[in-house]
PAKE-766101 format. One record per atom (N, C-alpha, C, O): residue number from 1; residue in three letters; y, x, z. Coordinates in steps of 0.1 Angstrom, whole numbers, plus 5000, padded with zeros to 4 digits. Example, Ala and Ser with C-alpha at 12.3 -4.5 7.8 and 13.67 -1.06 7.14 Angstrom:
<rs>
<resi:1 | resn:ALA | north:4943 | east:5132 | up:5078>
<resi:1 | resn:ALA | north:4955 | east:5123 | up:5078>
<resi:1 | resn:ALA | north:4967 | east:5132 | up:5078>
<resi:1 | resn:ALA | north:4967 | east:5142 | up:5085>
<resi:2 | resn:SER | north:4978 | east:5128 | up:5071>
<resi:2 | resn:SER | north:4989 | east:5137 | up:5071>
<resi:2 | resn:SER | north:5000 | east:5129 | up:5079>
<resi:2 | resn:SER | north:5011 | east:5134 | up:5080>
</rs>
This chain:
<rs>
<resi:1 | resn:MET | north:5094 | east:5148 | up:4853>
<resi:1 | resn:MET | north:5088 | east:5140 | up:4860>
<resi:1 | resn:MET | north:5094 | east:5127 | up:4847>
<resi:1 | resn:MET | north:5103 | east:5127 | up:4840>
<resi:2 | resn:GLY | north:5079 | east:5117 | up:4851>
<resi:2 | resn:GLY | north:5080 | east:5103 | up:4839>
<resi:2 | resn:GLY | north:5085 | east:5096 | up:4841>
<resi:2 | resn:GLY | north:5097 | east:5098 | up:4843>
<resi:3 | resn:THR | north:5081 | east:5087 | up:4841>
<resi:3 | resn:THR | north:5087 | east:5075 | up:4843>
<resi:3 | resn:THR | north:5072 | east:5065 | up:4853>
<resi:3 | resn:THR | north:5060 | east:5063 | up:4850>
<resi:4 | resn:LEU | north:5080 | east:5064 | up:4862>
<resi:4 | resn:LEU | north:5071 | east:5062 | up:4877>
<resi:4 | resn:LEU | north:5069 | east:5048 | up:4882>
<resi:4 | resn:LEU | north:5077 | east:5039 | up:4884>
<resi:5 | resn:PRO | north:5050 | east:5049 | up:4882>
<resi:5 | resn:PRO | north:5042 | east:5039 | up:4881>
<resi:5 | resn:PRO | north:5045 | east:5033 | up:4885>
<resi:5 | resn:PRO | north:5048 | east:5038 | up:4896>
<resi:6 | resn:ASN | north:5050 | east:5013 | up:4886>
<resi:6 | resn:ASN | north:5048 | east:5000 | up:4895>
<resi:6 | resn:ASN | north:5035 | east:5001 | up:4908>
<resi:6 | resn:ASN | north:5025 | east:4995 | up:4910>
<resi:7 | resn:LYS | north:5041 | east:5009 | up:4914>
<resi:7 | resn:LYS | north:5028 | east:5011 | up:4932>
<resi:7 | resn:LYS | north:5023 | east:4994 | up:4936>
<resi:7 | resn:LYS | north:5012 | east:4989 | up:4940>
<resi:8 | resn:ARG | north:5033 | east:4988 | up:4933>
<resi:8 | resn:ARG | north:5034 | east:4978 | up:4938>
<resi:8 | resn:ARG | north:5022 | east:4969 | up:4933>
<resi:8 | resn:ARG | north:5015 | east:4961 | up:4940>
<resi:9 | resn:GLU | north:5020 | east:4972 | up:4915>
<resi:9 | resn:GLU | north:5008 | east:4961 | up:4910>
<resi:9 | resn:GLU | north:4996 | east:4975 | up:4912>
<resi:9 | resn:GLU | north:4985 | east:4971 | up:4909>
<resi:10 | resn:ILE | north:4995 | east:4987 | up:4915>
<resi:10 | resn:ILE | north:4982 | east:4992 | up:4918>
<resi:10 | resn:ILE | north:4978 | east:4991 | up:4930>
<resi:10 | resn:ILE | north:4966 | east:4991 | up:4932>
<resi:11 | resn:LEU | north:4988 | east:4989 | up:4941>
<resi:11 | resn:LEU | north:4982 | east:4985 | up:4952>
<resi:11 | resn:LEU | north:4982 | east:4968 | up:4954>
<resi:11 | resn:LEU | north:4979 | east:4966 | up:4966>
<resi:12 | resn:GLU | north:4983 | east:4962 | up:4951>
<resi:12 | resn:GLU | north:4983 | east:4947 | up:4951>
<resi:12 | resn:GLU | north:4971 | east:4943 | up:4942>
<resi:12 | resn:GLU | north:4969 | east:4931 | up:4942>
<resi:13 | resn:SER | north:4963 | east:4952 | up:4934>
<resi:13 | resn:SER | north:4946 | east:4955 | up:4927>
<resi:13 | resn:SER | north:4936 | east:4962 | up:4938>
<resi:13 | resn:SER | north:4925 | east:4964 | up:4936>
<resi:14 | resn:ILE | north:4943 | east:4964 | up:4949>
<resi:14 | resn:ILE | north:4938 | east:4971 | up:4958>
<resi:14 | resn:ILE | north:4930 | east:4960 | up:4971>
<resi:14 | resn:ILE | north:4919 | east:4955 | up:4974>
<resi:15 | resn:ILE | north:4944 | east:4960 | up:4975>
<resi:15 | resn:ILE | north:4940 | east:4944 | up:4986>
<resi:15 | resn:ILE | north:4933 | east:4929 | up:4985>
<resi:15 | resn:ILE | north:4926 | east:4921 | up:4992>
<resi:16 | resn:ASP | north:4942 | east:4931 | up:4965>
<resi:16 | resn:ASP | north:4929 | east:4921 | up:4966>
<resi:16 | resn:ASP | north:4917 | east:4919 | up:4967>
<resi:16 | resn:ASP | north:4912 | east:4907 | up:4967>
<resi:17 | resn:GLU | north:4909 | east:4933 | up:4969>
<resi:17 | resn:GLU | north:4895 | east:4929 | up:4972>
<resi:17 | resn:GLU | north:4891 | east:4932 | up:4981>
<resi:17 | resn:GLU | north:4880 | east:4937 | up:4983>
<resi:18 | resn:GLN | north:4901 | east:4929 | up:4991>
<resi:18 | resn:GLN | north:4900 | east:4934 | up:5013>
<resi:18 | resn:GLN | north:4894 | east:4913 | up:5010>
<resi:18 | resn:GLN | north:4893 | east:4904 | up:5002>
<resi:19 | resn:ASP | north:4891 | east:4915 | up:5024>
<resi:19 | resn:ASP | north:4883 | east:4899 | up:5025>
<resi:19 | resn:ASP | north:4896 | east:4896 | up:5035>
<resi:19 | resn:ASP | north:4900 | east:4885 | up:5034>
<resi:20 | resn:ASP | north:4902 | east:4904 | up:5042>
<resi:20 | resn:ASP | north:4918 | east:4895 | up:5047>
<resi:20 | resn:ASP | north:4928 | east:4893 | up:5038>
<resi:20 | resn:ASP | north:4929 | east:4901 | up:5028>
<resi:21 | resn:PHE | north:4933 | east:4889 | up:5039>
<resi:21 | resn:PHE | north:4946 | east:4880 | up:5039>
<resi:21 | resn:PHE | north:4964 | east:4893 | up:5040>
<resi:21 | resn:PHE | north:4974 | east:4893 | up:5047>
<resi:22 | resn:TRP | north:4958 | east:4904 | up:5027>
<resi:22 | resn:TRP | north:4976 | east:4915 | up:5033>
<resi:22 | resn:TRP | north:4984 | east:4913 | up:5022>
<resi:22 | resn:TRP | north:4979 | east:4911 | up:5011>
<resi:23 | resn:ILE | north:5000 | east:4914 | up:5024>
<resi:23 | resn:ILE | north:5008 | east:4917 | up:5021>
<resi:23 | resn:ILE | north:5016 | east:4929 | up:5015>
<resi:23 | resn:ILE | north:5016 | east:4940 | up:5021>
<resi:24 | resn:ILE | north:5024 | east:4928 | up:5005>
<resi:24 | resn:ILE | north:5030 | east:4946 | up:5012>
<resi:24 | resn:ILE | north:5037 | east:4941 | up:5015>
<resi:24 | resn:ILE | north:5038 | east:4929 | up:5013>
<resi:25 | resn:MET | north:5047 | east:4949 | up:5023>
<resi:25 | resn:MET | north:5060 | east:4953 | up:5029>
<resi:25 | resn:MET | north:5067 | east:4964 | up:5024>
<resi:25 | resn:MET | north:5078 | east:4965 | up:5029>
<resi:26 | resn:LYS | north:5063 | east:4975 | up:5013>
<resi:26 | resn:LYS | north:5066 | east:4989 | up:5008>
<resi:26 | resn:LYS | north:5057 | east:4993 | up:5004>
<resi:26 | resn:LYS | north:5047 | east:4997 | up:5009>
<resi:27 | resn:PRO | north:5064 | east:4994 | up:4986>
<resi:27 | resn:PRO | north:5073 | east:4993 | up:4983>
<resi:27 | resn:PRO | north:5081 | east:4976 | up:4980>
<resi:27 | resn:PRO | north:5077 | east:4965 | up:4977>
<resi:28 | resn:SER | north:5089 | east:4979 | up:4983>
<resi:28 | resn:SER | north:5093 | east:4961 | up:4983>
<resi:28 | resn:SER | north:5094 | east:4957 | up:4964>
<resi:28 | resn:SER | north:5100 | east:4962 | up:4954>
<resi:29 | resn:ARG | north:5088 | east:4950 | up:4967>
<resi:29 | resn:ARG | north:5095 | east:4939 | up:4955>
<resi:29 | resn:ARG | north:5106 | east:4946 | up:4942>
<resi:29 | resn:ARG | north:5104 | east:4949 | up:4931>
<resi:30 | resn:ASN | north:5114 | east:4948 | up:4946>
<resi:30 | resn:ASN | north:5129 | east:4948 | up:4944>
<resi:30 | resn:ASN | north:5124 | east:4965 | up:4941>
<resi:30 | resn:ASN | north:5123 | east:4971 | up:4930>
<resi:31 | resn:ASN | north:5121 | east:4969 | up:4951>
<resi:31 | resn:ASN | north:5116 | east:4987 | up:4944>
<resi:31 | resn:ASN | north:5101 | east:4984 | up:4937>
<resi:31 | resn:ASN | north:5096 | east:4974 | up:4942>
<resi:32 | resn:PRO | north:5095 | east:4989 | up:4929>
<resi:32 | resn:PRO | north:5083 | east:4985 | up:4930>
<resi:32 | resn:PRO | north:5078 | east:4998 | up:4923>
<resi:32 | resn:PRO | north:5069 | east:4998 | up:4914>
<resi:33 | resn:THR | north:5083 | east:5009 | up:4928>
<resi:33 | resn:THR | north:5083 | east:5022 | up:4922>
<resi:33 | resn:THR | north:5088 | east:5031 | up:4930>
<resi:33 | resn:THR | north:5089 | east:5043 | up:4926>
<resi:34 | resn:ASP | north:5094 | east:5025 | up:4944>
<resi:34 | resn:ASP | north:5095 | east:5034 | up:4953>
<resi:34 | resn:ASP | north:5093 | east:5051 | up:4951>
<resi:34 | resn:ASP | north:5082 | east:5055 | up:4948>
<resi:35 | resn:PRO | north:5099 | east:5056 | up:4953>
<resi:35 | resn:PRO | north:5090 | east:5073 | up:4957>
<resi:35 | resn:PRO | north:5089 | east:5078 | up:4966>
<resi:35 | resn:PRO | north:5084 | east:5089 | up:4967>
<resi:36 | resn:ASP | north:5093 | east:5070 | up:4977>
<resi:36 | resn:ASP | north:5085 | east:5073 | up:4990>
<resi:36 | resn:ASP | north:5073 | east:5071 | up:4990>
<resi:36 | resn:ASP | north:5067 | east:5064 | up:4981>
<resi:37 | resn:TYR | north:5066 | east:5079 | up:5000>
<resi:37 | resn:TYR | north:5052 | east:5082 | up:4998>
<resi:37 | resn:TYR | north:5045 | east:5069 | up:5010>
<resi:37 | resn:TYR | north:5034 | east:5064 | up:5009>
<resi:38 | resn:LEU | north:5057 | east:5064 | up:5020>
<resi:38 | resn:LEU | north:5053 | east:5056 | up:5029>
<resi:38 | resn:LEU | north:5047 | east:5043 | up:5022>
<resi:38 | resn:LEU | north:5052 | east:5038 | up:5012>
<resi:39 | resn:CYS | north:5034 | east:5036 | up:5029>
<resi:39 | resn:CYS | north:5031 | east:5023 | up:5020>
<resi:39 | resn:CYS | north:5028 | east:5015 | up:5029>
<resi:39 | resn:CYS | north:5020 | east:5020 | up:5037>
<resi:40 | resn:VAL | north:5034 | east:5001 | up:5031>
<resi:40 | resn:VAL | north:5031 | east:4992 | up:5040>
<resi:40 | resn:VAL | north:5023 | east:4980 | up:5041>
<resi:40 | resn:VAL | north:5031 | east:4971 | up:5039>
<resi:41 | resn:LEU | north:5011 | east:4976 | up:5043>
<resi:41 | resn:LEU | north:5010 | east:4965 | up:5044>
<resi:41 | resn:LEU | north:5010 | east:4952 | up:5060>
<resi:41 | resn:LEU | north:5014 | east:4952 | up:5071>
<resi:42 | resn:GLN | north:5003 | east:4944 | up:5055>
<resi:42 | resn:GLN | north:5006 | east:4932 | up:5066>
<resi:42 | resn:GLN | north:4999 | east:4924 | up:5069>
<resi:42 | resn:GLN | north:4995 | east:4917 | up:5059>
<resi:43 | resn:ASN | north:4993 | east:4920 | up:5080>
<resi:43 | resn:ASN | north:4986 | east:4904 | up:5078>
<resi:43 | resn:ASN | north:4988 | east:4899 | up:5088>
<resi:43 | resn:ASN | north:4986 | east:4902 | up:5099>
<resi:44 | resn:PRO | north:4996 | east:4882 | up:5080>
<resi:44 | resn:PRO | north:4999 | east:4880 | up:5088>
<resi:44 | resn:PRO | north:4987 | east:4868 | up:5094>
<resi:44 | resn:PRO | north:4990 | east:4858 | up:5100>
<resi:45 | resn:ALA | north:4975 | east:4870 | up:5092>
<resi:45 | resn:ALA | north:4977 | east:4862 | up:5103>
<resi:45 | resn:ALA | north:4966 | east:4861 | up:5114>
<resi:45 | resn:ALA | north:4959 | east:4853 | up:5120>
<resi:46 | resn:GLU | north:4968 | east:4879 | up:5112>
<resi:46 | resn:GLU | north:4964 | east:4885 | up:5121>
<resi:46 | resn:GLU | north:4970 | east:4899 | up:5126>
<resi:46 | resn:GLU | north:4965 | east:4910 | up:5128>
<resi:47 | resn:TYR | north:4981 | east:4896 | up:5128>
<resi:47 | resn:TYR | north:4996 | east:4902 | up:5126>
<resi:47 | resn:TYR | north:4991 | east:4909 | up:5131>
<resi:47 | resn:TYR | north:4987 | east:4908 | up:5143>
<resi:48 | resn:LYS | north:4990 | east:4925 | up:5118>
<resi:48 | resn:LYS | north:4987 | east:4937 | up:5119>
<resi:48 | resn:LYS | north:4993 | east:4941 | up:5106>
<resi:48 | resn:LYS | north:4996 | east:4935 | up:5096>
<resi:49 | resn:GLU | north:4994 | east:4957 | up:5110>
<resi:49 | resn:GLU | north:5001 | east:4967 | up:5106>
<resi:49 | resn:GLU | north:4991 | east:4975 | up:5096>
<resi:49 | resn:GLU | north:4980 | east:4973 | up:5100>
<resi:50 | resn:ALA | north:4990 | east:4983 | up:5087>
<resi:50 | resn:ALA | north:4984 | east:4991 | up:5079>
<resi:50 | resn:ALA | north:4997 | east:5000 | up:5071>
<resi:50 | resn:ALA | north:5004 | east:4997 | up:5062>
<resi:51 | resn:ARG | north:4996 | east:5012 | up:5079>
<resi:51 | resn:ARG | north:5010 | east:5019 | up:5070>
<resi:51 | resn:ARG | north:5002 | east:5037 | up:5068>
<resi:51 | resn:ARG | north:4995 | east:5043 | up:5076>
<resi:52 | resn:VAL | north:5005 | east:5042 | up:5055>
<resi:52 | resn:VAL | north:4997 | east:5049 | up:5048>
<resi:52 | resn:VAL | north:5006 | east:5056 | up:5040>
<resi:52 | resn:VAL | north:5013 | east:5050 | up:5031>
<resi:53 | resn:GLU | north:5008 | east:5072 | up:5042>
<resi:53 | resn:GLU | north:5013 | east:5078 | up:5031>
<resi:53 | resn:GLU | north:5009 | east:5085 | up:5017>
<resi:53 | resn:GLU | north:5004 | east:5097 | up:5015>
<resi:54 | resn:ILE | north:5012 | east:5074 | up:5009>
<resi:54 | resn:ILE | north:5000 | east:5081 | up:4996>
<resi:54 | resn:ILE | north:5012 | east:5089 | up:4987>
<resi:54 | resn:ILE | north:5023 | east:5085 | up:4985>
<resi:55 | resn:PRO | north:5005 | east:5100 | up:4983>
<resi:55 | resn:PRO | north:5018 | east:5111 | up:4971>
<resi:55 | resn:PRO | north:5021 | east:5100 | up:4958>
<resi:55 | resn:PRO | north:5013 | east:5094 | up:4951>
<resi:56 | resn:THR | north:5035 | east:5099 | up:4957>
<resi:56 | resn:THR | north:5035 | east:5099 | up:4939>
<resi:56 | resn:THR | north:5030 | east:5101 | up:4930>
<resi:56 | resn:THR | north:5029 | east:5095 | up:4920>
<resi:57 | resn:ALA | north:5024 | east:5111 | up:4936>
<resi:57 | resn:ALA | north:5012 | east:5123 | up:4920>
<resi:57 | resn:ALA | north:5003 | east:5111 | up:4919>
<resi:57 | resn:ALA | north:5006 | east:5106 | up:4908>
<resi:58 | resn:TRP | north:4991 | east:5100 | up:4929>
<resi:58 | resn:TRP | north:4983 | east:5098 | up:4925>
<resi:58 | resn:TRP | north:4984 | east:5087 | up:4921>
<resi:58 | resn:TRP | north:4974 | east:5081 | up:4916>
<resi:59 | resn:PHE | north:4994 | east:5083 | up:4921>
<resi:59 | resn:PHE | north:5001 | east:5071 | up:4913>
<resi:59 | resn:PHE | north:5000 | east:5072 | up:4896>
<resi:59 | resn:PHE | north:4992 | east:5067 | up:4888>
<resi:60 | resn:MET | north:5012 | east:5081 | up:4897>
<resi:60 | resn:MET | north:5014 | east:5089 | up:4882>
<resi:60 | resn:MET | north:4998 | east:5090 | up:4879>
<resi:60 | resn:MET | north:4993 | east:5081 | up:4874>
<resi:61 | resn:ASP | north:4993 | east:5098 | up:4881>
<resi:61 | resn:ASP | north:4979 | east:5102 | up:4883>
<resi:61 | resn:ASP | north:4970 | east:5092 | up:4875>
<resi:61 | resn:ASP | north:4966 | east:5092 | up:4863>
<resi:62 | resn:GLU | north:4971 | east:5084 | up:4885>
<resi:62 | resn:GLU | north:4956 | east:5073 | up:4885>
<resi:62 | resn:GLU | north:4950 | east:5079 | up:4890>
<resi:62 | resn:GLU | north:4939 | east:5081 | up:4885>
<resi:63 | resn:GLN | north:4951 | east:5083 | up:4897>
<resi:63 | resn:GLN | north:4939 | east:5087 | up:4908>
<resi:63 | resn:GLN | north:4933 | east:5076 | up:4918>
<resi:63 | resn:GLN | north:4932 | east:5076 | up:4931>
<resi:64 | resn:LEU | north:4929 | east:5067 | up:4912>
<resi:64 | resn:LEU | north:4927 | east:5054 | up:4918>
<resi:64 | resn:LEU | north:4921 | east:5056 | up:4931>
<resi:64 | resn:LEU | north:4925 | east:5053 | up:4942>
<resi:65 | resn:ASP | north:4910 | east:5064 | up:4928>
<resi:65 | resn:ASP | north:4897 | east:5062 | up:4943>
<resi:65 | resn:ASP | north:4904 | east:5067 | up:4952>
<resi:65 | resn:ASP | north:4904 | east:5063 | up:4964>
<resi:66 | resn:LYS | north:4911 | east:5075 | up:4949>
<resi:66 | resn:LYS | north:4919 | east:5086 | up:4962>
<resi:66 | resn:LYS | north:4933 | east:5073 | up:4967>
<resi:66 | resn:LYS | north:4940 | east:5074 | up:4977>
<resi:67 | resn:ILE | north:4933 | east:5065 | up:4960>
<resi:67 | resn:ILE | north:4941 | east:5056 | up:4968>
<resi:67 | resn:ILE | north:4938 | east:5041 | up:4969>
<resi:67 | resn:ILE | north:4946 | east:5032 | up:4973>
<resi:68 | resn:GLN | north:4930 | east:5041 | up:4966>
<resi:68 | resn:GLN | north:4919 | east:5031 | up:4970>
<resi:68 | resn:GLN | north:4915 | east:5034 | up:4986>
<resi:68 | resn:GLN | north:4919 | east:5027 | up:4995>
<resi:69 | resn:SER | north:4906 | east:5047 | up:4986>
<resi:69 | resn:SER | north:4898 | east:5052 | up:4999>
<resi:69 | resn:SER | north:4912 | east:5049 | up:5011>
<resi:69 | resn:SER | north:4911 | east:5042 | up:5021>
<resi:70 | resn:ALA | north:4930 | east:5058 | up:5007>
<resi:70 | resn:ALA | north:4940 | east:5059 | up:5012>
<resi:70 | resn:ALA | north:4940 | east:5049 | up:5018>
<resi:70 | resn:ALA | north:4941 | east:5049 | up:5031>
<resi:71 | resn:VAL | north:4938 | east:5031 | up:5009>
<resi:71 | resn:VAL | north:4946 | east:5023 | up:5018>
<resi:71 | resn:VAL | north:4933 | east:5016 | up:5029>
<resi:71 | resn:VAL | north:4935 | east:5011 | up:5040>
<resi:72 | resn:ARG | north:4923 | east:5017 | up:5024>
<resi:72 | resn:ARG | north:4913 | east:5007 | up:5029>
<resi:72 | resn:ARG | north:4910 | east:5016 | up:5045>
<resi:72 | resn:ARG | north:4908 | east:5011 | up:5055>
<resi:73 | resn:ASP | north:4910 | east:5032 | up:5044>
<resi:73 | resn:ASP | north:4914 | east:5034 | up:5056>
<resi:73 | resn:ASP | north:4922 | east:5032 | up:5064>
<resi:73 | resn:ASP | north:4921 | east:5035 | up:5076>
<resi:74 | resn:ALA | north:4936 | east:5025 | up:5059>
<resi:74 | resn:ALA | north:4949 | east:5024 | up:5066>
<resi:74 | resn:ALA | north:4943 | east:5013 | up:5070>
<resi:74 | resn:ALA | north:4937 | east:5013 | up:5081>
<resi:75 | resn:ILE | north:4942 | east:5002 | up:5063>
<resi:75 | resn:ILE | north:4938 | east:4984 | up:5064>
<resi:75 | resn:ILE | north:4919 | east:4985 | up:5081>
<resi:75 | resn:ILE | north:4916 | east:4977 | up:5090>
<resi:76 | resn:GLU | north:4915 | east:4994 | up:5077>
<resi:76 | resn:GLU | north:4902 | east:5000 | up:5089>
<resi:76 | resn:GLU | north:4909 | east:5004 | up:5103>
<resi:76 | resn:GLU | north:4904 | east:4999 | up:5113>
<resi:77 | resn:SER | north:4920 | east:5012 | up:5105>
<resi:77 | resn:SER | north:4922 | east:5016 | up:5116>
<resi:77 | resn:SER | north:4945 | east:5010 | up:5118>
<resi:77 | resn:SER | north:4954 | east:5017 | up:5122>
<resi:78 | resn:ALA | north:4946 | east:4994 | up:5112>
<resi:78 | resn:ALA | north:4950 | east:4985 | up:5109>
<resi:78 | resn:ALA | north:4958 | east:4988 | up:5124>
<resi:78 | resn:ALA | north:4952 | east:4995 | up:5132>
<resi:79 | resn:GLU | north:4972 | east:4981 | up:5130>
<resi:79 | resn:GLU | north:4972 | east:4979 | up:5145>
<resi:79 | resn:GLU | north:4978 | east:4966 | up:5144>
<resi:79 | resn:GLU | north:4984 | east:4961 | up:5135>
<resi:80 | resn:ILE | north:4976 | east:4961 | up:5156>
<resi:80 | resn:ILE | north:4982 | east:4948 | up:5156>
<resi:80 | resn:ILE | north:4999 | east:4947 | up:5163>
<resi:80 | resn:ILE | north:5001 | east:4948 | up:5175>
<resi:81 | resn:GLY | north:5007 | east:4945 | up:5156>
<resi:81 | resn:GLY | north:5025 | east:4941 | up:5153>
<resi:81 | resn:GLY | north:5025 | east:4945 | up:5143>
<resi:81 | resn:GLY | north:5017 | east:4948 | up:5134>
<resi:82 | resn:TYR | north:5041 | east:4943 | up:5143>
<resi:82 | resn:TYR | north:5045 | east:4949 | up:5130>
<resi:82 | resn:TYR | north:5055 | east:4958 | up:5132>
<resi:82 | resn:TYR | north:5066 | east:4955 | up:5136>
<resi:83 | resn:LYS | north:5051 | east:4973 | up:5126>
<resi:83 | resn:LYS | north:5065 | east:4979 | up:5131>
<resi:83 | resn:LYS | north:5082 | east:4982 | up:5127>
<resi:83 | resn:LYS | north:5092 | east:4986 | up:5133>
<resi:84 | resn:TYR | north:5074 | east:4974 | up:5108>
<resi:84 | resn:TYR | north:5085 | east:4975 | up:5095>
<resi:84 | resn:TYR | north:5087 | east:4961 | up:5091>
<resi:84 | resn:TYR | north:5080 | east:4951 | up:5089>
<resi:85 | resn:THR | north:5097 | east:4965 | up:5091>
<resi:85 | resn:THR | north:5107 | east:4944 | up:5090>
<resi:85 | resn:THR | north:5116 | east:4951 | up:5080>
<resi:85 | resn:THR | north:5125 | east:4945 | up:5074>
</rs>
């Protein structure tokens, strides 16, 4: 396996296109290349959390359309409240 991509950077570019303000909780700033599939986004204004598992391979292969779709689906089905802290 090569160098892990900066998943935060890729996720940031996707959530910046959203109408609402979302922040990335996982992967953390301290570990932007976290190999764990789980990504957690939170919307502080609406107190919502979106959780999505995105294969690291998608980031490595730059399959941005798949990542974008997964993030959008997660945001659409975001739940009230925070589970991840």
